[in-house]
Every structure is written in C-alpha cells, then in structure tokens.
N, C-alpha and C positions, 0 to 999 in steps of 0.2 A: 487336724482338729475338725474340719468340716465333715470329713467322712465319719468320724466318731459321733459327732452331734447328729448327723443324719441318721445313723444307725439307731440312735437312742430315741429318735422321733422328734427332734427339734429341727426347725427350719424347713426348707423346701422338700425334704424327704417325705413329708406327709405328717398327719397328726399323730400317727402311732409308729411309723417306720417298722422296724424289726424288733419291737419291744412288746412283751406281754406283761400284764399285771396279775397279781395274785393277792387275794384278801381273805382273811378269816374273820367273819362278822358275827359269830355266835353270840357274843356278849354286847352287841350293839355298839354304843359309844364308849364303853369301858376300855381302858388301856390294860392289857394283860399280855403275858409272855407266852403266846401260843407256840412259839418255836421250841419251848422246853418240853412240850407234850410229844411223846414218841410218835403218835399217829401223824401229827402235823409235820414234825421234823422229817419223817420218812416220805410223806406225800410231797413236801416241798422239794426235797432232794431229787426225787424221781421226776417231778415236774420240770425242774431245772435241767436235768439231763435230757429229757425229751425235747424241751425248747431249744437247747443248744444243738441237738441232733437235726432239728428242722431249720436251723439258721436264725433263731430268735434269742434275744436276751429275755430273762424273766426277772421282774422286780416283785419281791414279796413285801407288801406294804405293812407298816406297823398298825396294830389295833389301837383304837381310841378315837377321840373327837377330832378328825382331820378332814373336815368337809372340803376345805380349800385344796387339799391334795387331790381328792377325787375329781374335783371340777377341772383341774388342769393336768392331770396325769397323762403324759405322752405315751399312751398305750394303744395298740391296735385292737386289743380285746382283753378280757379279764376272766380269770378263773376265780370263782367265789366259793369258799368252803363254809359249810354249816350256816347258811343264811337263814335267819329267822323270818317269820311273817312280817310284812311291812318294813323290810330292811331299808333304812335310809341310804346306805351305800348303793344298793341295787337301784333305788329310785334315781339317784344322781347319775349312775352309769347308763341307765336306760334313757335318761333325758339327753345324754350325749350321743345316743345311737350306737353305742359300742356293742359288739357281739359278746355274749356271756356264756360260760359253761359253769354249771353248778356241781360241786361235789357235795351231794345231799340234795334230794328233790326239793325244788322251790314250791311255793304255794300256787304259782301260775307260771306258764311259759309264754314268751312272746316270740315274734319273728327274730331269727338269728340267735336263738338260745336253745341249749339242750342241757342234759344232766348226766352225771355219772353217780351211781349209788349202789348200795347193797340191798338185798332183800331182807330188811330188818325184821319183818314179821316172821319169816321162816327161820332166821337166826335165833330170835327170841324163843320160838317154840322148841327149837332144837336144844337150847340150853335148859329150858324148863323140863323137857322130857328126860334129858340126861339126869337132872337132879332128882326128879320123881322116880326114875329108875334106880337110883341109889337109896331110895327110901324117904326122900324129903316129902313132908306133908304140909308144911307151912313155909312157903317160899316168898320172901320179900324182894322187892325191886327198888334199887336206888336209881332214880332218873330225875331229869330236870335240875333246877327250875328253868333252864333255858328252853327255848321253844323251837329249836332246829328240828328238822324232820326225823333225824335219828332218835331223838328222845321221844317225840310224839308217837312215832310209829311203833317203837318198842313198847312203850307203855300201853298203847292200844292193844297190841298183840298179847301182852301179859294179861290184861283184864279179860280179854276174850278167852284165853286159855283157862284162867281161873273160873270164869263162868261155866265153861264147858266141863271142867273137871270137879267142880264143887269146892274149890279152894277159896278161902276168904282173901281177897286182894289186899296187899299192903304196899303202897308206893311211898317211898321216903325221898324227899328232895336231897340232892347232892349238895354238900357244902364244901366248896373248894378251899376254904380257909381253915377247915377243921382237920389239920394234918394227922392228929392222933385219933380221930373218930369218936371224940367224947359225945358228940350229938347222937351217937348210936347206942349209948349205954342203956338208956331207958327202954329202947326197943328190944334189945337183947335180953334184958332182965325182967321185962314185964310179963304178966300172965298171958300165956298163949303166944309167947314170942316165937320168932321164926326159927326153923331148924335148917334153913338154907337162905343165902343172900346172893342175888345176882346184881352186881353194880355195873352200870353202863360205862363208867369212865375209869381212866387209868389209875387215879389214886384210890379208888374204892377198895381194892384188894388189901392195901396196907391199912386203910382206915378200919376195915372189918377185922383184920388180924389183931390190931392193937386193942380194939374195943373188946373182942372176944377174950383176949388174955387178961385184960383188966377185970372183966366180968366173971372170970373163972370158967370159961367155956372152952372145951377142947375142939380143935379143928382137925379132922372133919367129924369126929364122933358126935359132938353136940351140935355143931354148926358147920355146914358146908359152904364153900365160897367159890364164886366164879366172878370174874370181872372182864370188861372189855379193855384190852391193852395190847400194845405192840412191844412192851418192855421185856426183854429177855431176862431181866433181873428177877422176875416172878418165878423163874425156874430155880432160884436159889434161896427163896424165902423159906421160913420154917412154919408150917410145911410149904412146899412149892404150891403156888396158886394156879388153878385152871384159868385160862384166858381165852378170849375170843379175839381173833384177828380179823380186821375189816379190809385187809389187803390195800394198805395205803400206797404202796409202790405202784400197783396196778391202777389204782384210782388216779394218782397224779399223772401217770403216763397217758392214760386214756383221756383225761380232761384236757391236757395240752394238745394231744392229737386232734381232738374234736374242735378245740378253739382255732387251731391253725387251719383246719378245714373251713370253718366259718369265715375266717379272715380272707383266705385265698380263693374261696369258691362261694361267694355270697348267695347265689341262688339255692345252694344245696345246704340243708340242715341235717347233720348226722343224727341218727336215731339215738335214744338214750342207751347207756351201757350199764348192765348190772354186773357188779363185781362179786365174786364168791367170797364167803366167809369161812373161817376155820376155827373149830373149837379144839384147843390144846388141853387135853384132860391131864391133870396132875393130881397130886395127893389130896389137895384141899376139897375135892368133890368126889372122892372115892372112899367109901366107908370100908373098913378093913374086912369085915365079914363078907361083903359082896365082892370086894376085889380079890380076896383069897379064893372065893368060890367061882370066880369068872374063868 
C-alpha cells in the first residue's frame, strides 16, 4: 500500500511522485463530457500510453468547477488542453509551481512551460483554398464562441484570407447544443447565403448536413462542407464529409514527452512542437464537374 500511495504522489514520495495530470479547460468552469469528443479521446489515449512508457500514471481530470481538486492534485506536472485566456485552472497550477505543457498555444508562457500545437493559420488557408478551387465563392466559418487558440487563430486566418481574396467574411458561432443545426437554417436560406461551410468542430459536419437537407440544398452541388474531426464515421455519411485531422495522437504523445522532460530535467525547457494537419477530401467538398475533370 505504501508503494502504491507513493507512486500516486501521496506521502514521502513527493508532492507529485510518478503521476501526471491532464485537464481540458476550453469551457472554463462548465462541466462537459470532453472524453466523448474524438480529438480529446484520442489525445488522452495517446498521452496515457506515452506516460506509462515513461513510468508515470496519468490522471485525466473532469471538467467543471473543481478548484479544490486542482489545489491538492498530487501531480508532478499537468498537460492542459485548449486553455482559454485567463484560465483559472492554469492560474491555480502556476501558483503551485507545477510544470505545464499546453496542447494549444497559451496567451503567455512562463518558466517550466511549453506547448504543442498545429499551424492553424496554414491549415485554415489550405481548407479555404481547397474550397475555392472547387468553385466556392461565399465560404462561411463556424468557430467559437470559446476562446482557445485554435478558434481564435483559425478565425483570424479566415478573415485575412477573405480580405486578401475579396470574399465577404461570415463567422457563425458554434452551438454545441444544436444537434440538428437548426440555428444554421437562416444562414443557408438567406439572400447571398454561403456556398461552402468550414466548421472547426466535430459536430459541425452533421449539423450542416441536417440543415442543408432541411433547407432543400444539395451537398456538394449547392453547398460544400468541411469540418475539423477525427471521427471516421464521417467517411460513411451521405455524402461522406471532408475532414481536417489535427493529429491528436501525435499531440498527446509530444505533450507528455515534453512534460516528463520538464519534470525530470528542470533547467531544460523543451522547445514548442508543431504537429502537422491532414485534410481528408471526400465527396462533400468535391463538385462533380470538377471531380470528373480532375
């Protein structure tokens, strides 16, 4: 029992022992099931494997108002995913002097901190250029309302691309509670509505498909669709939806490796790691005339 307690960070083994923490703080103090989101599920699984490989346990903490947990969590360091500006969890962890690795660039970095992330600007431009190459002229972006770096950087890149290409920007806030995408109906049926939609989050593809069907729009002929998702089920929707992968397995592994380095070699801070993205092009963003002529 003493050996187990020590390994988990209790007692004389030290404040953190061989245990690492993991938090998803995108929604602040709100309780939500982040483990059901394919990106987080895959990142956590890969992070757990990486931690075990290095001889550490990994505790994925629940989202929600649990300040007392973070004040007493017996961890040697913490991986923080999708941290928003002025994150209260990060403030508590910094006050304890714990090393931190962010999956998603934070607003500022301090000593014994580093980050793992994608080049969201380049990813956004790639998706927009793909859609424009398929004939899209009015591309809408579903982003926010959370303020993690992924959403902010992608929206900024979108607006810059629109300014450069002369496209009128249209940013629509994501509604996680709108399973059938009814909040998109007015957008899709309004005058000058989009002929393509890029949604940053996993549910966006299904929301847009349902809204398009309800509004009598054909995908991809009337409306092309791309969303950020790690869910292979998008390859089986009607039509199959083009998706962007952010490489969660690579991110989870790199984050834990960096955190272990911070824990075991305090003078050394690993440099930030940029993870590649992949656009999986499927029928939802390939217009037939252009696909047949390709």
